[in-house]
N, C-alpha and C positions, 0 to 999 in steps of 0.2 A: 625603802628609802628613809634615810635618817631625817627626822624633823629638824629643820634649821632653826634652832633656838638661839637665844642670846649667848648662852654658855658655849654652844657649839661654834658659833661665829667667832667668839674670842679664841677658841682653841684651833681654828682652821683659817688663819689669816690669808693663806695663799689660794683659797678656793676661787676658781674662775666664776665671775658673775655676769649676767647679761645686761650690764648697765647701758651699753650702746643701743641694744635692741629696745630698751625701755625709754630711749630718748634722752638719756643723760650724756653730756660731754665728759671726756676723761677727767678734766680738771674739776668738774662738778662731782664726779664719783669720788675723786681723791678728797675733795672738801667734805663729803659725807663721812668718809673714813676718819678724817681729822676731827670732825665734830664728835663722833662716837668713840674715838680712841681705839677703834677696831674696824674690821669690815662689817657692813650691815648684814643683817639676816635677809632672807628673801622677802619677808613681809616688810621690813624697814625699807629695803630697796624699792619695793613697789610704792610705798607711801611717798618717799622722797621723789621718785620719778614723776608721779602725777602731780604732786604739790609744787614741784619745781618746774613744771611745764610752763610754756609761755602763757597758756590760757589761764592757769591758776596763779602764777607768781608775778606776772607782769614784768619779767626780768629785763626785757628790752625797752619797756616803755615807762617804768616808774620814775626814772631820772627826769623825764619830761613832765609826767603827770603831777609832780610835786608843785608845779606852778598853780594848780587849782587850789592848793592849800595855802599858797603864798599870796595870791592875788584874790583875796576873798572880799567881795563887796559888803558894805554894811547892810545887813538885812535881818531884821528882827524875826522874820518868819522861820528861819532855819532852826529845826529842833534836833535833827540827826543828820550828819553829813557823811562824807566819804569814809569808807572803812567798814560799814555795816552792810547787811544784805540789801538794803535800799535806803534812799534818803527820805527824810520826813520833814514836812513843812506845816506851819500853823496857818490855817485858813480862817480862823475866827470862830466865835461861838463855842469854844472848847473843842472844836474838831481839829484833827490832824490828818493830813493826806500823805501817803507814802507812794512813791512811783520810781520806776527804773526801766531802762531799756538795755537789752542784752542781745548777743548774736547766737545763732545756731546755723552758721553758714555752711561749714564743711559737711556736717551730717545731712543737711537738707539737699546737698548735691548727690550724696551717695544714696540716700533713701528719702526722697522728697516728702512723702506723707508723714512718716514717723519722725523725721528730722524736724519738720515744722511743728508737728503736734507736740513733741516733747519740749520744743522751744517755748511754746505757750505754757505748758505745764510747769517748766522750771521757773519762769519769771513769776508765775502766780504763786509758787511756793516761797519765793523771796519776799513777796508781799505779805503772805500769811505769817512768815517768820518774824515780821516786825510787829505783829499783834493786830493787824488790820484785816477787815473783811474786803476781799477783792471786789471791785465794782465794775471794772471795764478793762479791756485790752485794746492795744493798737499794734499794727504790723507794718513797718516800713520794709518794702521788698525791692530788690534789684535783680533783674534777669538779663540774660544775653539777648541777642537780636531777636525781635518778636517772631520773625519768620524762620528762625533756625530750628531744625528738627529736634535738637536736644532741649530747646526752650519748651517745645510742645510736650516733652517728657517731664520736665522739672516743674513748670508752673502749675499745671492742673493738680499735681500731687501735693505741692506746697499749699495751694489754696484749699484743697480738700482737707489737709491735715490741720490747718489753722481753724477752718470752719468746724470740722468734726470735733476737735478737742474743745474749742471755746464754746461752741453751741451746747455740747453735752454738759459742760460745767455750768451753763446758765449765765455766762458773762457776755455782755454786749461788746461787740467790736465796733469802736466808734471812730477810728482814725488810722492814719498811716498813709502810705503812697505806694504806687507801683511804677517802676522806671525800667526801661529797656535800653541796653547799650551793649554792643559787642564786647566791650572790655570785661563784662561779667560772664562771658560765655561758659567758661569752666569753673567759675566761682560765683554763683548766685549769692546774694546777700539776703539772708532771712533774719531780720532783726525783729525782736518781740518786746513789747512794752506792756506794763500793767499798772493800774492805779488801785490803791486801797484806802479805806476810810476807817478811822478809829477816833476815840476820845484821847486827849493828851495823856491821861493817866494809864492808858492801856498799851503804851509803847513797850515792846519787848526787845531785848538785845541778845546777841549770840555770845553768851559767856556761861561758863560752868563754875559756880562759886558755892561754897559751903561744904566742908568736908563731911562725908557721909551721905550727901544727897545722891539720889539714884539717877542713873543715865538710862533713859527708856528709848528704845528704837521702835517706832510705830509706823504703820502704813503697809505698803506692799511687801511681800517677801522678797528676799534678795536672790536675783538670778544671774545668769551669765551674760545678759545683754548690756552693751555699753561699756564693757571692761576696757579701761584705758582710753575711753573716748575723749577725755579732756586733752590728752596729749597725742591724739590720733594714733593710738596703738591698738593692736589686737594682743591676745594673750598666749600666742603659740609658743612663747619661750618657756612657759612654765611646765607643761606636761602634755606631750603630743598624744598620749593615750586617752586623754579626757576630751570632752567636746571643746576642742580648741578652735582656732580661727573664728572666735566668737565675734558677732557683729559689733562694730564700734558705735553703731547707732542704737540708741535706747528705744525701747518699745513702751508706748504710753497707754494708760487706761484712765480716761477722764472720769469714769464713774467712781473709780477708787479715789481719785483726787477730790472729787466732790465730797465724798465721805470724810476724807482727811481734813478738808476745810472746815466742815461743820463740827467734827470732833475737836479740832484744835481750838476753834473759837469758843466752844463750850468750856473747854479746859481753861482758857484765858478768862472767861467770864467768872469762873469760880476761883480764880487766883491760885491755880494749882502749879503754875510753871515759873521756875526761877530763871531759866535760860533756854533758848531754843535755837536750832539751826536746821535748815532744810538740807537734804542730801541731793546735791546736784553734781556739778563737775567734781571728780575725784571721790565721790561717794563717802563711805565711812572714813576714809583717810582724811578728807577735808573736815567732816563734821566733828570727829573726835579731836583732831589737832587744833582746830579753830576754837571750839568750845573750851578746851583746856587752856590754850594759850591766852585767851581773852579773859579767863577767870582768875581766881585768887589761889588756886591749888593745882594739883595734878589730877590724873584720871586713871582708873584701872578698868579694863574692859575684858570680858570673857567672850571671845569670838565664837566659841561653840554655841552660845545662846542666841546668836543671830538667826532668825527664822529664814530658812532657805527654801527655794522652790527647785533647787538643783543640788542634790546631796553630794555630787562629785566635785563641787567647787573647792579649790585649795584656799588656804588662808589669804594668800596673795590676791587671788581673784575676788574673794569676799571684800577685801579692803579696797580694791580698785573698781569694783562693780558700780556702774552708774544706773542701776535699775531705778525706775521712776517711782513717784508717789510715796516717798519715804521721808521721815523727819526724825530728829533726835531732840528729846526734851530732858531737861534737868529738873527733877522733882524732889521735894523734901520727903523723907521716909514716911511720915505720918499721912502724906497726901497721895502716896503711890496707889493705894487700894482704890481710891475714888477716881484717880486718873485712868487706871485700867478699866474701871467700870464704865466710864464714859466711852472709852475705846470699844469696849464690848457692845455697848448700846448701838454704836454706829457701825458695827461689824468691821472694825479696824483691828488688825493684828497688832499687838503691843507686847513687848518683852523687855524686862530689865536686863540690860547687857553689861552694866558696870556701875561704878560709883565714883564720886569726886573724892580725892584723897587730899591729905594735908601736905603732900610733898610738891615737887615741881616736875614730875615725870609723867609721861604718858606710857603706861604699861599695858600691853595686850597679851592675853594668854590664849593658847590653843591646846586642847587635850591636856590641860594642867601645866603646860610648859610655857615659859615666857618667850614670846617670839618678837616682841617690840619693847624697847626700853629707850625712849628718846626724850629730849627736852622738846615739848610741842612747839615752842616758839621757833626752833630751828627748822621745823617742818613747815609751819604755817606762815611765818613772817620773816625768816632770815635766809631766804633762798638767794640765788645769785643775782647780782645787779650788774647789768651790762651798760657801759657807755659806748654804744655802737657808733662806729664812725659814720658821719653823715656829711654830705656835700651837695650843693646845688648842682643838679645834673647839667651836663654840657649842652643838652638840647633845649634847656628852658628858655634861653634868650631867643633862639630861632622860633620856638613855639609862640612866645609872646609877641614877636615881631610880625607874625603871620596874621595880621589884623583882618577882621571881617569887613572892614571898610572897602577892601578891594573887590568884594563879591558883587556880582551883578544884582541890581535892585529892580523891582517892578517900576515900569515907566508910565503905565496907564491904569485907570481904574479897573479895567478888565483883568490885567495882570495881578493887581492887588487882590481882586476877588478870587482868582484861581489859587493864589498862594494862601489866602485865608482858609479856603476849603481844604487844601493840602495839609495845612498846619493842624486844623481841628480834627482831621481824620488820621493823623499820624499816631502810632501806638502810644507815645508818651502823653499826647494831649487828648487823645480820644477818651470817651467815657469808659470808666472801669466798672460799670454797674454789673457786667457779667461776672466779675470777680467778687465785688463787695456784696452782691445779692446772695452769695453763698454763706455770708456771715449774718448772725442775728444781731441787729443793732439795738433792739428795744426790749429784750428780755430784762426782767427786774423792774421795768417801768420807770427808771430814773433818767433815761436818755432824753435829752432835749435837742441835741444836735449830733449828727453823725455824717459819715461820708455821703456826698462829696462836699460838705461844708468846709470852711477854712480850718476849723478846729472841732474836735468832738467835745461835747459838754454833758456833764452828769449832774443831776440834782442830788445833793447829799443831805438836805434837811427839808422835810415836807412842809413844816410849819412856816419857816422864813423864806424858803426858796434859795437858800445858800447853795452854790454850785461851784464846780471846778471845770476848767477847760484844758485840753491838751492838744498840741500839734507836734508833728514830727516832720522835719525837712532836712534835705541835704542835696546839694548839686555837685556831683562828682566832676562834671565838665568844668565848672568854675574852679574847683579845687585843683584840678590838673593844671589850669592856666596860672593859678596863684594860690597855693595852699593856705597862706596866712589869711588873705582876704576871702578866699573861698569858704573857709570855716566860719568867718564872721558873717558872710552872706547866708549861710545855713542858719546860724543863730538869729540873724535879723529876720529872715523869712518866717521862722517858727514863732518868734516873738510877735511879729506883725499879724500872723494868722490868729494867734490867741487874742490879741487886742481887737481885731476886726469883729470878733463875736461879742465884744463888750467886757471881756474878762481882763483883769490886771495881771500881767506876767509876774511870777514870783521867783521861780527857780528852774534849773535845767538838769536833765540827765543826758548822757551822750553815749553813742555807740560808734567807736572810731575804727573804721574798716580800711585796712591798708594791705600792701603787698609784703614781701619778705623784709624783715628788719636787718637781714644780712646784706641787703643792697643799700649802699650809702645814699643813693637817690631817694629811695623809699623812706629812709630814716629822716632825710631832710624834709620831705613832704610831711611826715608825721610831726617832727619837731615844730615846723612852721604852723601846722594846723592847730596843734595844742597851744602854741603861743598866741595865735590869733584868737582862739576860743577863750583862753584865760583873760586876755586883754579886753575882749568884747564883753565878757560877763562882768568884768570889773566896771566897765563904763555903763552898761545897762542896769547894773544893780541886781543881777540874777545869778546867785551862786550855783556852782556845780555841786549837786548833792551826791553824785556817784555815777556809775556807768560801766562801760565795758570796752575793752580793746580787742579787736580781732585782727591778727596778723597772718602772714603767709597766704593771703588771698591772691594767688597768681598761678598761672600755668606756664611752666618752663621759665623763661626770662620775662614773660609778659605779665606785669602786675595790673590789677584793676586800677581804675582812676582812684586817687585818694578820696574816700567817701566818709567824711565825718557827718553822722546823722545826729541831729540835735532835737531833743524833746523839751519843749517849754510847757510848764504847768502854770496855769493862771487861776485866779479866784474871781467870782462874781457874786455880789451880795444877793441878787434876786434873778434867777434864771428866766423869769417872765420878761425881763428887759433885754434878753439876748438879741443879737442882730444876726439874721440869716444872710445867706448869699443871694437869694432869689429876688429878682425884680417882680413884685407881685401886684403893683398898683399903677395903672396908667395915669399919666400926668405928673408923676414924680420926676424931679429934676435929677439928672445924672451929673455928678461933680467928680472931677479928677483931682485927687489930692497929691501934692508933691511936684517935683520937677522932672520933666522928661528930657533926657539927653540922648545923643546919637550913640547908644551903647548896644551893639549887636553881637559882639564877640562872645562866643560861648552860648549864644542864645538858641532857643528852640528853632527859630527861623533859619539860622545858619546851619543847624543840623539837618532839618527836614528838607529845606530847599537845595542846600549845597553840600550836605555831608561834610561840613567843615568844622574844625576845632582849632582855634588859634586866637591870638591877641590877648588882651587883658579883660577880666570880667568887669561887670559894672562896679562903679565906685561905691564904697561903703561910707555912709555918714550915720554913725550910731546916735549922734545928738538929734538928727532929723528923725530917726526911727523912734526915739523916745517921745519926741513931740507928736509925731503922727499917732503913736499909740495913745497918748493922753487925749488927743482930739477924738479918736474913735471911741475910747471908753466913755468920755464925757457925753458925746453925742448919743451913744447907746443908752446910757443911764437917764439922760434927760429927754429922750424921745425925739431927738432931732433927725434921726435917720431911720429908715425902715429896711435898708439893705446895705451891706458892705462886703467888699471882696478885695483881698490884697492883689497886687500885681506882681507876678513873678514869671515863671516859665510861660512863654508865649506872649507876654506883655498885655497891653490893653485889650487887644482884640480877643484873646483867649478868655480874659476875665469877663468881657461883655457877653461872649457866647455862653459861658457857663451860667452867668446870672440870668440871662434872658431865657435859656432853655430850662433852668431850674424853676423859674416862675411862670413860664409860658407866656411871657410878654416880650414884645419887641422893643427896639430903641432907635430913635433918630439921633444921629451923631453929627455934630458940626465940627469940622476941622478949623481950629482957630487960625486967624490970619497970620501968615508968615511961618506956619508950621508945616513941615514935610509930612504928608499923610502916612507915608510908609514908616517913618520914625515914630510918629504918634501911635500907630497901631502895633508895631512889632518890637520896639525898644524894650529892654528889660531893666531899665533903670530901677534901682532899689528905692526904698522909702516912699512907695506910692500905694494908693488904694483908690477904688471907685466907691461912691456911696450914692444911694437913692434918697433924695431929700424931699419930703412933702412940701408943697408950695407954701403952706402956712408956716413952715419952720425955716424957710430959706434965709431970711434976714438974720434970725438968731444964729443960725449955723455959720453964715459967712462972717458975721461980726466976731464970732468966737475964733474962727480961723485967722481973721485979720488981726485980732488983738494978740494972738499968740505967734503970729509970723509964719503961718503955714500956707503955702500957695494952694489956692482952691479955685479951679477953673471949671466953669459950667460948660459942659461939652455936649449936652443933649437932654432928651426927655424920654421917659418910658412910654412907648406908644406903639400900637399896631402889632403886626405878626411877622415882622422882619427886622433885621439889623440894616438900617439905611445909613450908610456913611455918605452924607450928602455931597454931590459932585463927584463921587467916586464909584460906588456900587451899591446894590441892594441885594441882600441874601435872605430869602424867606426862612423862617425858623424851621419849617418842614424840611427844607434842603439841608440846613445845618444839622438838624437832629438826625437825619438819615446818615449823613457822613460821620457824625460824632459817635453814634451808637453802633455802627455796623462793624467797626474794625476789629475789636477784641473778640466778639463772637465768631467772626469769620476766620480768625486765626486759631481759636481754641475751642469753640463751641461745637 
């Protein structure tokens, strides 16, 4: 078989090529030919196909995502924003924190354990590539109906993959959430986030500069796993005589990644690295083209020098392989020996595979012949841009008109009691400890808050107590009802969760999970959600530092609910002043902060009791969210509250149950005059929280709320061993705990 070299491609313009099988459209293939002035070689076609895939190029979403760069709030904390492996923010005292959330949805459905495990591995390498030591991970998860047989296949594998990889890396899992809904039945959402810490001067970027500098590939050897995974392809089009039909799901090795982390950080500490890029989606195709396009020159790569664990791999397969635990570093020639010595010390395979050139081309050679000769910018940054048609779906008006106000409500205290028990035992509101207990929360010794707290929190400076908090949230039911406000509610909830711990929200990362962009209704949902998120971040002063878009999450014509997941990162000067969720001291006063309206559409109550979705989601008031956050942060810092919990899914009663069970203390609740007990307990009005206030601090706390104009209503006291809603019902904590904790183990244990 003749090697498909650049010269051969120029001489054989009419050769048929498998562009469609590789996921390219005909006009995209013609555009590649136009860029090159000839047909692409097989290796070039492989590179363009994976780099121009939806996953890598954002070709359907970038016209909307540009709003995040246009509506940027004033925020001195931002150090590195959109466009790099992860965003970086200044958290004070010379420290910088990098964080990001990404998706590994489709691989996790195909092969739950490895799909989820390599999702963790990939996001951790993004953090390392910025120059930071990873310190924690979070995992927002969405599954189909909890009692569906396939959920029993997918969930245990995903959870085991997350725990197995993260625990072996020695990284605490401190946050995330688990949501069940039949819309995710064929499309679970496995989003993974990570946080890393560094000093300002240690920030590294993905660029290859300095002619003569060496390109070093290090980490695991390259194999046939994950070929074409970024564009959901297998490699059977290349050569059926070889081990084709290769798995599109990568296989991870956390112990190799741990060595890679330590090796990389030691190289950073000795100032050996000019530029760095992890090998994730699109593998070497991505690493070489992005490093070259972001730098000041070109790059020459000898593909024969790539260490393989499968000698039968073709050059196309080597370029498309997404084998895990690999990174590419650009190193000055005089530092190469030391870099390689560090790799050897950590038992990490490392090979010089090329060098930076003074031209503007990415040239790749195989057996001495040139098989790639491209402008790297056309591969990495100049892919197709689609302005997909979008339109408000015809069914949206009817959905919004189907308000939850028409649903039958409990009329007696006994009916209220029954529905509270039904709510707290439902899969979405039940305890997730069966899942989260499989993750190590406290390894490394820096964790001060973890699930089921409102936000995870990590200490990053032992001397001062400086710390950061992170929360991830997203309500697909709200976003289905109104994607603009649904996205803002996700932002507001995550923002509120961070503030409830006492940390000041700084910035966000997002993972935008939607159906097919070829459906105008889905693109409308996407455009509205992005617009809502951009507007919300502008008002809250929390810039978008980066994130991920995951499209084509649907089975046949049925798309998932639009699910924008928002991660908010916050900073706290001293973690010893953090505020937990638990009611721990009897006699403390329970205050409800914010206004409660009759807002039940899209609520947990409407789902659990009536299996209903319709109406408009709760109203969003971002000015109120900012005020509430300021109160929660000030109260935490000044010791005015001993517990705080945001109100979201399940409303006040869910928050009370969680705070009481967490602390092992009951509460006596008084329904204020003129207030409907049902609305008080189940409404999901936004901009609210409950706090436990020591009696000695009550006057100071209420004066602060009054002076700033935040409604603060005393609704009860921490007391006893039951939740007693006076005049309505009493529920012993033992009964609540039994219902709350039994559901998930009974389904999956």
